[in-house]
MOPAC internal coordinates of N, CA, C and O (Angstrom, degrees):
PM7 1SCF
backbone

  N    0.0000 0     0.00 0     0.00 0    0    0    0
  C    1.4503 1     0.00 0     0.00 0    1    0    0
  C    1.5307 1   108.73 1     0.00 0    2    1    0
  O    1.2310 1   119.48 1   -45.62 1    3    2    1
  N    1.3251 1   118.60 1   134.38 1    3    2    1
  C    1.4614 1   121.26 1  -178.97 1    5    3    2
  C    1.5370 1   111.77 1   -73.75 1    6    5    3
  O    1.2310 1   122.27 1   -25.58 1    7    6    5
  N    1.3159 1   113.26 1   154.42 1    7    6    5
  C    1.4600 1   121.49 1   177.49 1    9    7    6
  C    1.5190 1   109.53 1  -135.95 1   10    9    7
  O    1.2310 1   121.66 1   -17.91 1   11   10    9
  N    1.3044 1   114.44 1   162.09 1   11   10    9
  C    1.4539 1   122.52 1   174.05 1   13   11   10
  C    1.5215 1   107.35 1  -126.05 1   14   13   11
  O    1.2310 1   121.06 1   -59.84 1   15   14   13
  N    1.3283 1   115.57 1   120.16 1   15   14   13
  C    1.4530 1   121.72 1   176.09 1   17   15   14
  C    1.5206 1   107.46 1  -103.36 1   18   17   15
  O    1.2310 1   120.73 1   -56.30 1   19   18   17
  N    1.3168 1   116.21 1   123.70 1   19   18   17
  C    1.4637 1   121.50 1  -179.65 1   21   19   18
  C    1.5222 1   109.01 1  -112.22 1   22   21   19
  O    1.2310 1   121.38 1   -41.29 1   23   22   21
  N    1.3231 1   114.96 1   138.71 1   23   22   21
  C    1.4610 1   121.30 1   179.04 1   25   23   22
  C    1.5201 1   107.49 1  -123.68 1   26   25   23
  O    1.2310 1   121.04 1   -57.70 1   27   26   25
  N    1.3208 1   115.61 1   122.30 1   27   26   25
  C    1.4608 1   121.65 1  -176.83 1   29   27   26
  C    1.5218 1   109.44 1  -126.56 1   30   29   27
  O    1.2310 1   121.09 1   -43.59 1   31   30   29
  N    1.3160 1   115.52 1   136.41 1   31   30   29
  C    1.4648 1   120.66 1  -178.56 1   33   31   30
  C    1.5329 1   110.41 1  -113.68 1   34   33   31
  O    1.2310 1   121.82 1   -27.16 1   35   34   33
  N    1.3156 1   114.12 1   152.84 1   35   34   33
  C    1.4653 1   122.76 1   172.26 1   37   35   34
  C    1.5185 1   114.47 1    62.82 1   38   37   35
  O    1.2310 1   120.77 1  -146.10 1   39   38   37
  N    1.3187 1   116.14 1    33.90 1   39   38   37
  C    1.4570 1   122.46 1   171.29 1   41   39   38
  C    1.5319 1   105.90 1  -130.99 1   42   41   39
  O    1.2310 1   119.61 1   -53.60 1   43   42   41
  N    1.3307 1   118.34 1   126.40 1   43   42   41
  C    1.4627 1   119.34 1  -179.18 1   45   43   42
  C    1.5295 1   112.07 1   -57.60 1   46   45   43
  O    1.2310 1   121.36 1   -36.87 1   47   46   45
  N    1.3127 1   115.00 1   143.13 1   47   46   45
  C    1.4630 1   121.97 1  -178.35 1   49   47   46
  C    1.5291 1   111.31 1   -51.89 1   50   49   47
  O    1.2310 1   120.11 1   130.75 1   51   50   49
  N    1.3233 1   117.39 1   -49.25 1   51   50   49
  C    1.4701 1   120.42 1  -177.33 1   53   51   50
  C    1.5249 1   111.87 1   -64.02 1   54   53   51
  O    1.2310 1   120.18 1   147.56 1   55   54   53
  N    1.3142 1   117.26 1   -32.44 1   55   54   53
  C    1.4690 1   120.80 1   178.66 1   57   55   54
  C    1.5177 1   110.61 1   -66.37 1   58   57   55
  O    1.2310 1   120.29 1   129.59 1   59   58   57
  N    1.3255 1   117.06 1   -50.41 1   59   58   57
  C    1.4717 1   119.17 1  -178.68 1   61   59   58
  C    1.5277 1   110.68 1   -68.10 1   62   61   59
  O    1.2310 1   120.31 1   146.48 1   63   62   61
  N    1.3168 1   117.01 1   -33.52 1   63   62   61
  C    1.4708 1   120.03 1   176.52 1   65   63   62
  C    1.5319 1   110.43 1   -60.79 1   66   65   63
  O    1.2310 1   120.32 1   137.26 1   67   66   65
  N    1.3346 1   116.99 1   -42.74 1   67   66   65
  C    1.4637 1   121.34 1   179.14 1   69   67   66
  C    1.5312 1   111.09 1   -68.06 1   70   69   67
  O    1.2310 1   120.26 1   138.31 1   71   70   69
  N    1.3284 1   117.12 1   -41.69 1   71   70   69
  C    1.4722 1   120.89 1   178.09 1   73   71   70
  C    1.5282 1   109.74 1   -59.67 1   74   73   71
  O    1.2310 1   120.46 1   134.38 1   75   74   73
  N    1.3222 1   116.72 1   -45.62 1   75   74   73
  C    1.4649 1   120.12 1  -179.55 1   77   75   74
  C    1.5307 1   111.20 1   -64.45 1   78   77   75
  O    1.2310 1   120.42 1   142.74 1   79   78   77
  N    1.3168 1   116.80 1   -37.26 1   79   78   77
  C    1.4641 1   120.29 1   177.14 1   81   79   78
  C    1.5337 1   109.90 1   -65.74 1   82   81   79
  O    1.2310 1   120.29 1   136.80 1   83   82   81
  N    1.3218 1   117.05 1   -43.20 1   83   82   81
  C    1.4669 1   120.98 1   179.69 1   85   83   82
  C    1.5291 1   111.92 1   -64.80 1   86   85   83
  O    1.2310 1   120.24 1   148.76 1   87   86   85
  N    1.3325 1   117.15 1   -31.24 1   87   86   85
  C    1.4662 1   122.07 1  -177.50 1   89   87   86
  C    1.5289 1   113.28 1   -93.74 1   90   89   87
  O    1.2310 1   120.36 1  -172.70 1   91   90   89
  N    1.3139 1   116.92 1     7.30 1   91   90   89
  C    1.4720 1   121.54 1  -174.65 1   93   91   90
  C    1.5382 1   112.21 1   -55.99 1   94   93   91
  O    1.2310 1   119.60 1   135.12 1   95   94   93
  N    1.3114 1   118.36 1   -44.88 1   95   94   93
  C    1.4723 1   121.01 1  -178.32 1   97   95   94
  C    1.5255 1   110.59 1   -66.34 1   98   97   95
  O    1.2310 1   120.27 1   137.69 1   99   98   97
  N    1.3383 1   117.10 1   -42.31 1   99   98   97
  C    1.4594 1   119.70 1   177.43 1  101   99   98
  C    1.5260 1   110.58 1   -61.65 1  102  101   99
  O    1.2310 1   120.45 1   132.54 1  103  102  101
  N    1.3256 1   116.75 1   -47.46 1  103  102  101
  C    1.4682 1   119.85 1   179.62 1  105  103  102
  C    1.5286 1   110.85 1   -58.64 1  106  105  103
  O    1.2310 1   120.22 1   135.93 1  107  106  105
  N    1.3165 1   117.18 1   -44.07 1  107  106  105
  C    1.4669 1   120.53 1   179.63 1  109  107  106
  C    1.5270 1   110.67 1   -62.02 1  110  109  107
  O    1.2310 1   120.20 1   142.02 1  111  110  109
  N    1.3338 1   117.22 1   -37.98 1  111  110  109
  C    1.4695 1   119.81 1   179.42 1  113  111  110
  C    1.5257 1   110.97 1   -65.85 1  114  113  111
  O    1.2310 1   120.42 1   159.01 1  115  114  113
  N    1.3349 1   116.81 1   -20.99 1  115  114  113
  C    1.4642 1   122.20 1   178.59 1  117  115  114
  C    1.5356 1   111.59 1  -103.04 1  118  117  115
  O    1.2310 1   120.96 1  -165.11 1  119  118  117
  N    1.3292 1   115.78 1    14.89 1  119  118  117
  C    1.4761 1   122.95 1   177.42 1  121  119  118
  C    1.5328 1   111.78 1    61.55 1  122  121  119
  O    1.2310 1   121.27 1  -137.38 1  123  122  121
  N    1.3169 1   115.18 1    42.62 1  123  122  121
  C    1.4632 1   123.08 1   175.40 1  125  123  122
  C    1.5272 1   106.78 1  -123.55 1  126  125  123
  O    1.2310 1   120.62 1   -58.94 1  127  126  125
  N    1.3251 1   116.41 1   121.06 1  127  126  125
  C    1.4554 1   121.17 1  -173.84 1  129  127  126
  C    1.5268 1   109.37 1  -123.22 1  130  129  127
  O    1.2310 1   120.79 1   -67.40 1  131  130  129
  N    1.3345 1   116.10 1   112.60 1  131  130  129
  C    1.4570 1   121.26 1  -177.98 1  133  131  130
  C    1.5243 1   109.49 1   -64.55 1  134  133  131
  O    1.2310 1   120.86 1   -54.89 1  135  134  133
  N    1.3236 1   115.95 1   125.11 1  135  134  133
  C    1.4603 1   120.78 1   178.82 1  137  135  134
  C    1.5212 1   112.74 1  -106.33 1  138  137  135
  O    1.2310 1   120.12 1   141.07 1  139  138  137
  N    1.3278 1   117.38 1   -38.93 1  139  138  137
  C    1.4652 1   120.70 1  -177.55 1  141  139  138
  C    1.5162 1   110.11 1  -149.41 1  142  141  139
  O    1.2310 1   121.69 1   -26.47 1  143  142  141
  N    1.3124 1   114.37 1   153.53 1  143  142  141
  C    1.4544 1   121.49 1   170.63 1  145  143  142
  C    1.5277 1   106.42 1  -139.36 1  146  145  143
  O    1.2310 1   121.25 1   -45.41 1  147  146  145
  N    1.3334 1   115.21 1   134.59 1  147  146  145
  C    1.4542 1   120.66 1  -177.30 1  149  147  146
  C    1.5249 1   110.40 1  -133.74 1  150  149  147
  O    1.2310 1   121.42 1   -27.88 1  151  150  149
  N    1.3224 1   114.88 1   152.12 1  151  150  149
  C    1.4560 1   120.96 1   167.13 1  153  151  150
  C    1.5169 1   106.55 1  -104.52 1  154  153  151
  O    1.2310 1   120.48 1   -48.05 1  155  154  153
  N    1.3108 1   116.68 1   131.95 1  155  154  153
  C    1.4552 1   121.99 1   179.58 1  157  155  154
  C    1.5382 1   108.45 1   -65.86 1  158  157  155
  O    1.2310 1   120.47 1   -57.67 1  159  158  157
  N    1.3133 1   116.71 1   122.33 1  159  158  157
  C    1.4595 1   121.94 1  -178.62 1  161  159  158
  C    1.5250 1   111.02 1   -66.39 1  162  161  159
  O    1.2310 1   120.22 1   145.55 1  163  162  161
  N    1.3157 1   117.19 1   -34.45 1  163  162  161
  C    1.4530 1   121.41 1  -177.56 1  165  163  162
  C    1.5257 1   113.44 1   -85.53 1  166  165  163
  O    1.2310 1   120.70 1   167.29 1  167  166  165
  N    1.3165 1   116.26 1   -12.71 1  167  166  165
  C    1.4667 1   120.95 1   179.86 1  169  167  166
  C    1.5283 1   107.61 1  -148.03 1  170  169  167
  O    1.2310 1   120.59 1   -86.86 1  171  170  169
  N    1.3211 1   116.49 1    93.14 1  171  170  169
  C    1.4695 1   120.19 1  -174.62 1  173  171  170
  C    1.5230 1   113.11 1   -66.78 1  174  173  171
  O    1.2310 1   119.70 1   172.25 1  175  174  173
  N    1.3221 1   118.17 1    -7.75 1  175  174  173
  C    1.4630 1   121.67 1   175.67 1  177  175  174
  C    1.5239 1   112.21 1   -87.36 1  178  177  175
  O    1.2310 1   120.24 1  -174.96 1  179  178  177
  N    1.3306 1   117.15 1     5.04 1  179  178  177
  C    1.4615 1   120.74 1  -177.46 1  181  179  178
  C    1.5302 1   109.89 1  -120.99 1  182  181  179
  O    1.2310 1   121.52 1   -50.16 1  183  182  181
  N    1.3274 1   114.70 1   129.84 1  183  182  181
  C    1.4609 1   122.39 1   176.67 1  185  183  182
  C    1.5233 1   107.30 1  -120.91 1  186  185  183
  O    1.2310 1   121.25 1   -42.59 1  187  186  185
  N    1.3291 1   115.21 1   137.41 1  187  186  185
  C    1.4594 1   120.87 1   177.00 1  189  187  186
  C    1.5209 1   108.25 1  -120.41 1  190  189  187
  O    1.2310 1   120.95 1   -36.49 1  191  190  189
  N    1.3252 1   115.79 1   143.51 1  191  190  189
  C    1.4525 1   119.14 1   176.24 1  193  191  190
  C    1.5172 1   109.38 1  -142.40 1  194  193  191
  O    1.2310 1   121.59 1   -32.81 1  195  194  193
  N    1.3240 1   114.57 1   147.19 1  195  194  193
  C    1.4562 1   122.02 1  -172.40 1  197  195  194
  C    1.5208 1   110.13 1  -120.67 1  198  197  195
  O    1.2310 1   121.45 1   -54.49 1  199  198  197
  N    1.3301 1   114.82 1   125.51 1  199  198  197
  C    1.4564 1   121.80 1   174.10 1  201  199  198
  C    1.5251 1   109.42 1  -108.73 1  202  201  199
  O    1.2310 1   120.47 1   -41.73 1  203  202  201
  N    1.3109 1   116.70 1   138.27 1  203  202  201
  C    1.4581 1   121.70 1   164.47 1  205  203  202
  C    1.5185 1   104.80 1   -84.88 1  206  205  203
  O    1.2310 1   120.43 1   -47.52 1  207  206  205
  N    1.3182 1   116.78 1   132.48 1  207  206  205
  C    1.4660 1   120.97 1  -178.71 1  209  207  206
  C    1.5332 1   108.94 1  -128.29 1  210  209  207
  O    1.2310 1   121.07 1   -19.71 1  211  210  209
  N    1.3083 1   115.56 1   160.29 1  211  210  209
  C    1.4627 1   119.71 1   178.85 1  213  211  210
  C    1.5182 1   112.27 1   -91.63 1  214  213  211
  O    1.2310 1   120.20 1   149.50 1  215  214  213
  N    1.3306 1   117.23 1   -30.50 1  215  214  213
  C    1.4563 1   120.56 1  -174.88 1  217  215  214
  C    1.5265 1   110.33 1  -144.55 1  218  217  215
  O    1.2310 1   120.70 1   -61.33 1  219  218  217
  N    1.3148 1   116.27 1   118.67 1  219  218  217
  C    1.4597 1   120.21 1   176.59 1  221  219  218
  C    1.5243 1   109.82 1   -61.54 1  222  221  219
  O    1.2310 1   120.21 1   135.16 1  223  222  221
  N    1.3156 1   117.21 1   -44.84 1  223  222  221
  C    1.4589 1   121.22 1  -176.54 1  225  223  222
  C    1.5301 1   111.15 1   -61.35 1  226  225  223
  O    1.2310 1   120.38 1   132.03 1  227  226  225
  N    1.3194 1   116.88 1   -47.97 1  227  226  225
  C    1.4649 1   121.24 1  -179.29 1  229  227  226
  C    1.5290 1   110.65 1   -64.17 1  230  229  227
  O    1.2310 1   120.47 1   138.02 1  231  230  229
  N    1.3200 1   116.70 1   -41.98 1  231  230  229
  C    1.4604 1   120.55 1  -178.48 1  233  231  230
  C    1.5290 1   110.66 1   -68.46 1  234  233  231
  O    1.2310 1   119.93 1   140.80 1  235  234  233
  N    1.3296 1   117.74 1   -39.20 1  235  234  233
  C    1.4628 1   120.61 1   177.51 1  237  235  234
  C    1.5322 1   110.77 1   -60.12 1  238  237  235
  O    1.2310 1   120.45 1   136.42 1  239  238  237
  N    1.3055 1   116.75 1   -43.58 1  239  238  237
  C    1.4726 1   121.27 1   179.19 1  241  239  238
  C    1.5210 1   110.09 1   -61.51 1  242  241  239
  O    1.2310 1   120.32 1   134.81 1  243  242  241
  N    1.3363 1   117.00 1   -45.19 1  243  242  241
  C    1.4592 1   121.38 1   178.95 1  245  243  242
  C    1.5236 1   110.96 1   -61.18 1  246  245  243
  O    1.2310 1   120.25 1   129.91 1  247  246  245
  N    1.3197 1   117.13 1   -50.09 1  247  246  245
  C    1.4718 1   121.28 1  -177.29 1  249  247  246
  C    1.5256 1   110.35 1   -62.89 1  250  249  247
  O    1.2310 1   120.11 1   136.66 1  251  250  249
  N    1.3181 1   117.40 1   -43.34 1  251  250  249
  C    1.4634 1   120.03 1   178.98 1  253  251  250
  C    1.5283 1   111.03 1   -61.22 1  254  253  251
  O    1.2310 1   120.35 1   139.33 1  255  254  253
  N    1.3286 1   116.94 1   -40.67 1  255  254  253
  C    1.4613 1   121.21 1   178.77 1  257  255  254
  C    1.5345 1   110.66 1   -65.36 1  258  257  255
  O    1.2310 1   120.22 1   132.49 1  259  258  257
  N    1.3219 1   117.19 1   -47.51 1  259  258  257
  C    1.4621 1   121.12 1  -178.67 1  261  259  258
  C    1.5228 1   111.76 1   -65.24 1  262  261  259
  O    1.2310 1   120.54 1   136.86 1  263  262  261
  N    1.3301 1   116.58 1   -43.14 1  263  262  261
  C    1.4607 1   119.79 1  -179.41 1  265  263  262
  C    1.5288 1   111.00 1   -67.88 1  266  265  263
  O    1.2310 1   119.94 1   140.64 1  267  266  265
  N    1.3195 1   117.72 1   -39.36 1  267  266  265
  C    1.4681 1   120.66 1   177.46 1  269  267  266
  C    1.5254 1   110.77 1   -61.66 1  270  269  267
  O    1.2310 1   120.76 1   136.15 1  271  270  269
  N    1.3179 1   116.16 1   -43.85 1  271  270  269
  C    1.4641 1   121.00 1   179.55 1  273  271  270
  C    1.5311 1   110.17 1   -62.98 1  274  273  271
  O    1.2310 1   120.25 1   137.15 1  275  274  273
  N    1.3158 1   117.12 1   -42.85 1  275  274  273
  C    1.4635 1   121.20 1   178.84 1  277  275  274
  C    1.5228 1   111.05 1   -62.99 1  278  277  275
  O    1.2310 1   120.53 1   136.43 1  279  278  277
  N    1.3374 1   116.59 1   -43.57 1  279  278  277
  C    1.4646 1   120.46 1  -178.74 1  281  279  278
  C    1.5261 1   112.10 1   -68.57 1  282  281  279
  O    1.2310 1   120.07 1   150.80 1  283  282  281
  N    1.3280 1   117.46 1   -29.20 1  283  282  281
  C    1.4683 1   120.09 1   174.73 1  285  283  282
  C    1.5274 1   110.21 1   -63.48 1  286  285  283
  O    1.2310 1   120.81 1   140.70 1  287  286  285
  N    1.3192 1   116.06 1   -39.30 1  287  286  285
  C    1.4620 1   121.18 1  -179.17 1  289  287  286
  C    1.5254 1   111.66 1   -78.27 1  290  289  287
  O    1.2310 1   120.56 1   146.56 1  291  290  289
  N    1.3331 1   116.54 1   -33.44 1  291  290  289
  C    1.4584 1   121.31 1  -178.45 1  293  291  290
  C    1.5262 1   109.07 1  -148.47 1  294  293  291
  O    1.2310 1   119.80 1   -82.47 1  295  294  293
  N    1.3197 1   117.98 1    97.53 1  295  294  293
  C    1.4677 1   121.38 1  -178.19 1  297  295  294
  C    1.5331 1   114.04 1   -60.30 1  298  297  295
  O    1.2310 1   120.33 1   161.88 1  299  298  297
  N    1.3309 1   116.97 1   -18.12 1  299  298  297
  C    1.4586 1   120.89 1  -179.74 1  301  299  298
  C    1.5274 1   112.66 1  -101.68 1  302  301  299
  O    1.2310 1   120.36 1  -164.55 1  303  302  301
  N    1.3147 1   116.92 1    15.45 1  303  302  301
  C    1.4681 1   120.51 1  -177.79 1  305  303  302
  C    1.5316 1   110.65 1   -58.43 1  306  305  303
  O    1.2310 1   121.44 1   -37.14 1  307  306  305
  N    1.3095 1   114.85 1   142.86 1  307  306  305
  C    1.4607 1   122.31 1   177.56 1  309  307  306
  C    1.5338 1   108.14 1   -88.95 1  310  309  307
  O    1.2310 1   120.71 1   -78.87 1  311  310  309
  N    1.3159 1   116.25 1   101.13 1  311  310  309
  C    1.4645 1   121.17 1  -177.82 1  313  311  310
  C    1.5293 1   109.94 1  -109.68 1  314  313  311
  O    1.2310 1   120.46 1   -31.37 1  315  314  313
  N    1.3199 1   116.73 1   148.63 1  315  314  313
  C    1.4601 1   118.91 1   179.52 1  317  315  314
  C    1.5278 1   111.81 1   -73.14 1  318  317  315
  O    1.2310 1   121.66 1   -28.51 1  319  318  317
  N    1.3303 1   114.42 1   151.49 1  319  318  317
  C    1.4621 1   120.71 1   168.65 1  321  319  318
  C    1.5222 1   106.85 1   -79.39 1  322  321  319
  O    1.2310 1   120.76 1   -44.54 1  323  322  321
  N    1.3222 1   116.15 1   135.46 1  323  322  321
  C    1.4624 1   120.88 1  -177.44 1  325  323  322
  C    1.5279 1   109.92 1  -110.30 1  326  325  323
  O    1.2310 1   121.14 1   -47.38 1  327  326  325
  N    1.3244 1   115.42 1   132.62 1  327  326  325
  C    1.4543 1   121.90 1   177.80 1  329  327  326
  C    1.5285 1   106.55 1  -124.93 1  330  329  327
  O    1.2310 1   120.99 1   -60.76 1  331  330  329
  N    1.3048 1   115.72 1   119.24 1  331  330  329
  C    1.4577 1   121.44 1  -178.68 1  333  331  330
  C    1.5272 1   109.17 1   -94.10 1  334  333  331
  O    1.2310 1   120.84 1   -48.92 1  335  334  333
  N    1.3183 1   115.99 1   131.08 1  335  334  333
  C    1.4641 1   121.91 1  -174.57 1  337  335  334
  C    1.5178 1   110.06 1  -121.48 1  338  337  335
  O    1.2310 1   121.10 1   -43.10 1  339  338  337
  N    1.3291 1   115.50 1   136.90 1  339  338  337
  C    1.4679 1   121.01 1   178.37 1  341  339  338
  C    1.5141 1   108.80 1  -112.46 1  342  341  339
  O    1.2310 1   120.10 1   180.00 1  343  342  341

């Protein structure tokens, strides 16, 4: 089953945890299911979170669309790095 590992820097762990909780229904509607969230022990400014996804291709299209829209509104937006896993 494919997964998406996201790495985000300079956002407090509790903040991103709350954002992910608030977006849970949207993520589920896009077949993205949060499985884990971690704070990097060696770098407390880094948070990683793992989604189980149904389709890498569909999820890539969604993420590219959302990130492009965000960057249009704010070119300096802090967006996570996405790593797709098979």
